[in-house]
N, C-alpha and C positions, 0 to 999 in steps of 0.2 A: 349458503354453505356454512357449516358449523365451524367456529374458530378452533384452531388446534389446541390440544391440551398443553398445560404448562410444561409437562415432562417432554413432550415432543419439541416444543420451542426451545427448551433448554438444550436438548440434544443437537438440534440444528445449529444453535449459536455456538455450542462447544465444538462442532465440526468445523465451523468457520474459523474459530480461534486456532484450532490445530492446523488447518490448511495454511493460514497466513503466517503462523509461527514457523512452519516448515520452510517457508520461502527463502529466508537467508541461509538456511542449512543446505537446501537444494542448490542455491546459487554458488555457495562455497564449493560444493562437490563438482558442479558442472564446470566451474572455472579451471579445474584441474586438466580438462581436455579441450575446452573451447575458449576462444577469445570472448570478451564481454559482448561484442556485437553479435557473434555467432550464437552465443547462449541465449540472448534475448530473442533472436529470430527463431531458433529451434523451439524454444519454449512456447512462443505464440503461434507458430505454425501448428503445433500440437493442439493448442487451445482453440485455434480457429477452426480446425477440422472437427473437434469435439462440439464446439458451439454450433457449427453448421448442422451437425446431426441432430442436436437438440431443437434447433430452429425448424428443421424439416418435420420433426415429430409434433412439436407443440404449436408451431406457427408464430410468426412475428409480424409486426406492422411494417409497411413500406415507409421509408423516410420521405419527407417533403423535399421537393427539389431545392427550395430555398434554404433548407437546413443542412444540405450536404457539405458546404464549406465549414460549418461549425462542427459537424460530426467529424470531419477530418482534423479540425483543431483539437477536439477532444481526444482523438486517437494519438495525435502528436504528443500532447502533454501527459495523458493518462497511460500510454503504452510506450511510445518511442522514446521520449526524453526521460521519463521517469525510470524505466527499466534499463535503458542504456547507461544513464548516470549511476544508477544503483549498482549495476554489475561492475562498472569501472571502479567505482569507489570501494566496493567490497574487496577488491584485490589488496587493499592496504589497511583494512580493519578486520577485526574478528566478526563472526556471524552474530555474536551476542551484542556487540556495540552497534552493528548495523541495524539490528532490530529496534534499538532504542532511538537512534538518530532518525530513522525513517518515520517514527511516530511523532516527530516534531512538526509535522505538516500543519496542524491547526494554528501553531504560533506564527507561521509564515502567512496564514490566511489573514491574520490581524494586520500584518504589514501590507499585504496586497489591498485589503479593504481601505487602508489609510492612504497609501501612495498612488494606487491605480484607480480605485473606485470613489475616492474623495468622501469616504464615509467617516463619520465622527467616531473616534476610538477613545474609550474612557481611560482614566488613569489606572483603573483596575486591570484592564487588558494590557496596557503598557507595562505594568508591573509583572504580569504573567509572562510577557515576552522576555523581559530582562531576567526573570527567574529561570525561564527555560533556557536562555542563552548560557547562564551560569551552569545549569545542569549539563548542557552539551560540552562545555569545557571540562567538567569533572569526568564525563565519560571518556573524552579524548585523553585526558591525563591518565586515567586508570588503564586504558586500552594500550596505548603506545608510549605515553609520556609526552608532555608538551614539547620537550626538546626534540623528540624523535618522530613526531607526527609527520607523515607524508601529506602535503597539501592535496594530493589527488584523492585521499580518503574523504575529503570534505565534499566530494561530488555527491555523496549520499545526501547531504543537505540540499544540493541542487535537485535531487530526486524528490525531496520533501516539498520544495518550492513548486516543482512541476505538478505534484499531486494536489497542492493547494489551488493552483490555477485551474486544474481539471475540475475540482469540485465547485469552484466559483462559476465556471461556465456551465457545468452540468445543471446547476439550479435553474438556469434559464429554460432548459428543455425537458426537465424531469416530468413536468405535467403533460407533455405531448406524447411521451412514449412510455411503455412499460419498462420496468427494470431489466427484463430479459432483452427486449428490443434494443435498449440503450447499450447494454453490455455487449451484445453481438456486434453492433456497428462500431463501437469503440475498439473492440479487439480486432475486427477485420481491418479497420482503417489504420490502426497502429502497425499491424502485421505487414500491410502493404508498404508502409514506409521503411520497415525493418529489412525489406528485401535487398537493400543496398549491401547487406552483410552476407548475401548468398554465396559469392565466390569463395570457394574453399570449404564450404559447409558440408557438402556430401562426403568429401574425403575425410573430414574431421569426424563425422558420424561413424564412418567405417573403421577408423583407427581408434576411437574411444573405447575403453573397457566397458563390458556389459553393465557393471555396477553403476558407472557414471551415466550411461545412457538411460538406465532405469530411473536414476535420480532425476534426470531432466524430464523423463516421461511423467513421473509423478508431479514434478513442478508444473508441467504444462496442463495436466488434467485437473489437479486439485486446487492449488492456489490461484491459477490463472483462469479457470473455467467454473468448476463446481462451486467454489467459494463465492463467486459473484452471484451464481444462481441461488445458492442458499441464503445469501445476504439479502437478495431481493425478496425472497419468501419471508424472511424475518421482518423486513420493513413494511410488508403488507399487514402485519398483525401487531407490530410494536412501534411506539413512537420512536423517531430517530434519536431523540435525546436519551431515551432509556436504553435503546439498543447499542448506542455508541459507547456506553459505559463498559460494555463487554470487551471493546477493543483495547482497553487499558491492560487486559490480561495477556495480550500477544507478546510483549517483550519478556515478561517472566517465563512464559511457556517456551519461547524461543531460546532463552538462556538455558533452561533445563535441557532442551533438545540439543543445543550446541555442546553442553558439557557431557551429555550421554552419548550422542552419536558421533561427535567430532573430537571428543576429549579435550575441549577447550577449558582452560582455567579462567574462571570468571573472577576478575579482580573486584575487591570490595568497592573501589572507587567507581567502577562501572555500574554496580548495583545501586550505589548511592546516587550517582548522576542520573541513572534511569528513574529512580524514585522522584527526583526533583523535576525532571522533564515531564513525566507523566502527571505529577501533581499540578504543574503549571498548565498543562493541556486540560486537565479536569477543571481547573479553576476558571478557564475561559468558558467552558460549557456551563458551569454553575452560575456565572453572572447572567447568562441568558435565562436560566430558570428563575432566578430571583426577580428579574425585571418583568417576567410574565406572571409571577405569582399574584393572585388577587389580594387586594388590600382588605384588611379587616375593617368592618364598619361597626360603628357604635350602636 
């Protein structure tokens, strides 16, 4: 099969950025009518149905029996804990700040590697973590002020931790399943756990305004389903390290969307803190490139 053209790949990557940048905006709108748990469940019920339709058309592999517990763990961290924490935390921060804080996941991956996986962490990476922590403080300062911050807003950082754990576990099974198969089972497992939020959801759907239900529908189809499929397509044709650079564009695009669609005022400190956080995340990735770079020979 011929590789896709650069233009096609660029358009697919741009669609992923737009989808995931919309996520905090959709969450902000959905929280006007739904509790955080209800919003997470409704979002992934929609995504689960959509992914089931794709799976029926395209076909996916069956999971190994021994992998089922780990697929449930992936669903817990990648869907249940991540999105529940994200929704609860975003009640107390702006959509723009949420988009920045959620992108700090690679920094927590360094801490997980050191404390949980007993991996050696270089001084460079420790410096990136400290720099990223400083950026997080600047974002919080600009968004609500350090004196007025609601600790519950920091649940977004718990969401970033959950995302880091998800990626650490996913690496173990990525070679066994296609990106589509992995995404389907993760979404379905997480949705199953989110069913604890089902009481009251049907009534909430009936009472919510049409505009807010449409926002959640978009949230369930695009960021929660299509973006994962598109990202899997990108990773088939582009190295992970190269493709991941595009993810640094998500917070700026989300900030623009928040200002345009929600009328949020983006404080200069939030922008500055976002630059610091993203720079520290990029620096973690750059170290990996440098260590893999071939040495010059005389």
